[in-house]
LUMPA-328825 format. One record per residue (C-alpha): residue number from 0; residue in one letter; x, y, z. Coordinates in Angstrom, 3 decimals, padded with zeros to 6 digits, m for minus. Each point is the difference from the previous one (the first is absolute). Layout:
<rs>
   i aa        u        v        w
 NUM  A        X        Y        Z
...
</rs>
This chain:
<rs>
   i aa        u        v        w
   0  M m011.901 m003.214 m078.555
   1  G  000.021 m003.725  001.537
   2  Q m000.125 m001.773  002.945
   3  Y  002.808  001.294  002.855
   4  D  001.549 m000.984  003.298
   5  E m003.131  000.644  002.114
   6  G m002.407 m002.076 m002.164
   7  Y m001.993  002.220 m001.569
   8  S m000.232  001.694 m003.077
   9  I m000.801  003.943 m001.351
  10  G m002.860  000.035 m002.911
  11  T m003.457  000.832 m000.193
  12  K m000.950 m003.542  000.114
  13  D  000.749 m000.214  003.518
  14  T m001.353  003.308  001.174
  15  M m003.551 m000.829 m001.868
  16  W  000.203 m003.409  001.618
  17  L  000.327  001.722  003.483
  18  A m002.492  002.498 m000.616
  19  R m002.315 m002.493 m001.159
  20  E  000.358 m001.892  003.362
  21  R  000.029  002.775  002.058
  22  L m003.239  001.399 m001.909
  23  A m001.753 m003.585  000.913
  24  E  001.246  000.079  003.560
  25  K m001.836  003.284  000.294
  26  L m003.064 m000.860 m001.470
  27  S m000.495 m003.001  002.041
  28  S  000.680  001.578  002.983
  29  E m002.095  002.935 m000.523
  30  I m002.912 m001.907 m000.893
  31  I  000.102 m002.882  002.554
  32  L  000.276  002.770  002.611
  33  S m002.546  002.325 m001.100
  34  K m003.262  000.513  001.749
  35  N m001.696 m000.173 m003.635
  36  P  002.116 m002.700 m001.559
  37  S m002.888  000.225 m003.312
  38  Q  000.345  003.579 m000.093
  39  T  003.825  000.150  000.327
  40  F  000.507 m002.779 m002.914
  41  R m002.510  001.708 m001.941
  42  S  002.421  003.393  000.286
  43  W  002.779 m001.703 m000.676
  44  R m001.453 m001.548 m003.516
  45  E m001.448  003.113 m000.978
  46  Q  004.055  001.972  000.675
  47  F  001.515 m002.669 m002.225
  48  G m002.919  000.793 m002.700
  49  I m000.723 m003.797 m000.460
  50  S m004.190 m000.716 m000.493
  51  Q m001.009 m002.975  001.999
  52  H m000.903 m001.506 m003.292
  53  D  003.767  000.076 m000.630
  54  L  000.933 m001.250  003.106
  55  A m002.434 m002.395  000.081
  56  L  001.316 m001.885 m003.321
  57  Q  003.562  000.277  001.246
  58  I m000.699 m001.820  003.251
  59  G m002.724 m002.268 m001.321
  60  V m003.230  000.783  001.301
  61  S m002.969  001.716 m000.576
  62  P m000.389  003.443  000.185
  63  S m002.780 m000.389  002.022
  64  Q  001.444 m001.338  002.593
  65  L  002.571  003.015  000.330
  66  S m003.176  002.516  000.054
  67  D m001.712 m001.700  002.607
  68  Y  003.537 m000.060  002.123
  69  E  000.694  003.456 m001.069
  70  K m003.831  001.220  001.400
  71  G  000.311 m002.427  003.269
  72  R m002.491 m002.553 m000.988
  73  R  002.245 m002.686  000.459
  74  K  002.820 m000.947  002.532
  75  N  003.307  000.822  000.105
  76  P  001.913 m002.321 m002.376
  77  S  002.379 m002.696  000.759
  78  L  003.468  001.058  000.349
  79  N  000.838 m001.947 m003.303
  80  L m002.719  001.966 m001.934
  81  M  001.242  003.092  001.836
  82  K  003.703 m001.211 m001.380
  83  R m001.358 m000.131 m003.530
  84  V m001.526  003.367  000.008
  85  I  002.591  001.917  000.669
  86  N  002.453 m002.096 m002.353
  87  G m002.834  000.541 m002.406
  88  L  000.246  003.587  000.495
  89  I  003.880  000.019 m000.637
  90  D m000.091 m002.269 m002.902
  91  L m002.277  002.400 m001.834
  92  D  001.768  003.160  001.043
  93  E  003.529 m001.534 m001.050
  94  K m002.381 m000.616 m003.836
  95  R m000.129  003.138  000.055
  96  G  003.105  001.647  000.414
  97  A m000.004 m000.345  004.210
  98  P m001.590  003.763  000.417
  99  T m000.778 m000.725  003.436
 100  I  003.013 m002.474  000.799
 101  K  002.473  003.004 m001.399
 102  K m001.537  002.872  002.006
 103  Y  000.191 m001.997  003.100
 104  S  003.742 m001.041 m000.623
 105  M  000.836  003.596  000.232
 106  D m000.891  000.363  003.316
 107  L  002.006 m003.164  000.734
 108  Q  003.378  001.501 m001.293
 109  D m000.444  002.640  001.958
 110  E  000.875 m002.548  002.807
 111  A  002.983 m000.733 m001.560
 112  I  001.254  003.838  001.185
 113  I  000.672 m000.125  003.753
 114  D  001.145  003.726  000.190
 115  M  001.473  002.778 m002.759
 116  A  000.772  003.846  000.768
 117  D  002.391  002.719 m001.901
 118  F  002.671  001.837  001.257
 119  T m000.071  003.965 m000.437
 120  V  004.014 m000.247 m000.006
 121  G  001.863 m003.171 m001.615
 122  M  002.126 m001.968  002.911
 123  N  003.476 m000.810 m000.380
 124  P m000.090 m003.529 m000.360
 125  S  002.858 m001.055  002.504
 126  T m002.489  002.052  002.500
 127  F m002.886 m001.795 m001.061
 128  I  001.615 m003.207  000.894
 129  E  000.702  000.746  003.099
 130  V m003.339  001.231  000.983
 131  I m001.371 m003.386 m000.554
 132  E  002.756 m002.022  001.532
 133  G  000.640 m001.661 m003.452
 134  T  003.003 m001.939 m001.319
 135  L  001.683  000.207 m003.269
 136  Q m000.061 m003.257 m002.127
 137  S  000.943  001.937 m003.007
 138  D  001.463  003.353 m000.391
 139  S  001.736 m000.289 m003.396
 140  D  000.120 m001.356 m003.473
 141  L  001.740 m003.358 m001.201
 142  N  002.948  002.660 m001.300
 143  G  000.349  001.326  003.849
 144  E m001.325  003.527 m000.296
 145  D m002.075  001.462  002.796
 146  Y m003.815  000.941 m001.384
 147  I m000.972  000.850  003.474
 148  H m001.069  003.603 m001.205
 149  R m003.855  000.178 m001.335
 150  P m001.966  002.321  002.592
 151  I m002.482 m001.620  001.770
 152  M m003.468  001.993 m000.730
 153  G m002.186 m002.666  001.705
 154  Y m000.595 m003.400  000.574
 155  S m002.675 m002.515 m000.136
 156  I m000.553 m003.210  002.305
 157  V m001.434 m002.945 m002.380
 158  D m001.379 m003.385  001.557
 159  S  001.835 m001.961 m002.664
 160  I m002.123 m003.044 m000.299
 161  L m002.738  002.413 m000.281
 162  A  001.840  001.703 m002.953
 163  I  000.968 m003.134 m001.410
 164  L m003.145 m001.654 m000.323
 165  R m002.194  003.393 m001.019
 166  F  002.135  002.447 m002.042
 167  S m000.401  000.104 m003.735
 168  S  003.362  001.973 m001.202
 169  L m002.278  003.025 m000.487
 170  D m001.128 m000.270  003.845
 171  Y  003.816 m000.363  001.142
 172  M  000.241  003.802 m001.365
 173  R m002.347  001.115  002.761
 174  I  002.607 m000.677  002.858
 175  Y  002.240  002.999 m001.341
 176  G m002.444  002.510  001.333
 177  R  001.294  003.532 m001.464
 178  S  003.595 m001.069 m000.361
 179  T  002.037 m003.041 m000.763
 180  E  003.010  001.186  002.088
 181  R m001.449 m001.912  002.662
 182  T  000.670 m003.127  002.189
 183  L m001.693 m003.018 m000.917
 184  F m000.709 m001.840  003.226
 185  F m001.395 m003.857 m000.196
 186  T m000.982 m001.730  003.282
 187  K m000.707 m004.129  000.021
 188  V  003.579 m000.740 m001.960
 189  A  001.243 m003.280  000.331
 190  Y  003.155  000.184 m002.517
 191  G m000.586  003.192 m001.716
 192  R m000.090 m001.512 m003.529
 193  S m003.287  001.164 m000.985
 194  P m000.269  003.401  000.947
 195  M  003.371  000.878 m001.646
 196  I m000.813 m001.634 m003.231
 197  A m003.627  001.933 m000.180
 198  V  002.423  003.104  000.297
 199  R  002.496 m001.037 m002.870
 200  A m003.178 m001.162 m002.106
 201  H m001.045  003.391  000.395
 202  P  000.929  003.298 m001.831
 203  I  000.025  002.344  002.512
 204  K  002.100 m000.758  003.227
 205  P  000.132  001.359  003.545
 206  A  002.761  001.566  001.557
 207  M  000.180 m002.754  002.775
 208  V m001.502 m003.528  001.066
 209  V m000.364 m000.668  003.062
 210  Y m000.970 m003.470  001.935
 211  I m001.697  000.066  002.526
 212  Q  000.919 m003.076  002.843
 213  P  000.912 m002.324 m002.775
 214  E  001.155 m003.795  000.764
 215  K  003.171  000.575 m002.122
 216  V  000.972  001.798 m003.021
 217  D  000.492 m002.025 m003.159
 218  P  003.351  000.785 m001.654
 219  L m002.338  000.320 m003.644
 220  A m001.919  002.755  001.604
 221  I  003.537  001.884  001.102
 222  K  001.291 m000.572 m003.459
 223  L m003.206  001.132 m001.799
 224  A  000.228  002.814  002.017
 225  R  003.681  000.994 m000.896
 226  L m001.274 m000.286 m003.503
 227  E m002.446  002.697  000.310
 228  R  002.226  002.122  002.076
 229  I m002.447 m000.064  002.916
 230  P  000.912 m000.447  003.619
 231  L m001.367 m002.852  001.321
 232  V m000.876  000.412  004.125
 233  S m001.458 m002.309  002.727
 234  T m001.448  001.268  003.156
 235  E m001.469 m002.126  002.996
 236  L m002.150  003.072  001.156
 237  D m003.443 m000.961 m000.638
 238  P m002.483  001.938 m002.426
 239  D m001.815  001.862  002.735
 240  E  003.180  001.287  001.852
 241  L  001.626  000.761 m003.856
 242  S m003.239  002.023 m000.874
 243  K  000.219  001.999  003.754
 244  R  003.252  000.981 m000.970
 245  L m000.417  000.739 m003.423
 246  R m002.973  002.312  000.328
 247  K  002.045  002.214  002.759
 248  L  001.863  000.775 m003.176
 249  I m002.372  001.374 m002.501
</rs>
């Protein structure tokens, strides 16, 4: 979908890159902080399903050197060698279709959804806006026709930066829960172009979009909301307070 105002792009490449980096950090911290680093390293190598021989070839050491380390016959490797070992595991995983990286990327995607719930009865949009102390930025299309009429059946509070970095178009569907008649809240919004571009690009549309504490609402975001006939709202309440208020409505 390209580069947007916040300087991030939406796509599988970004998602995989971030998943790789986070997985590398996880391996490093667990191995270094472990009471038995050699055993922890071996456990991770086995989770990746990579043999000592293949890993040794990947990083340019002998299989016996890795074997001695895993059995505790050698001192802990240098940080440089540890970095090569971790990158070697991840590089080999990528060559095999990235099964381990993809497994951990699913955990990262969940972090982008801060809160999510569905209502048993649809809420009047105007009442919903009052509850969140919202300010309408766009409530009519380019012809001036009012479109605040879709009942609100649920909400999702999404970290916009994490979602942009980690969500593929398929992952985007997960924020809709049981109904598309819901409000999508976006945190960490600078000007609001990226969230509305993402909404416009996807065939399924929410009943309302709300920016949480935006620095400013860009005119392009307002125009996109009007084109899509989606009420665009901003609120100065923080995510915790919004969750507290919205949970009382369930």
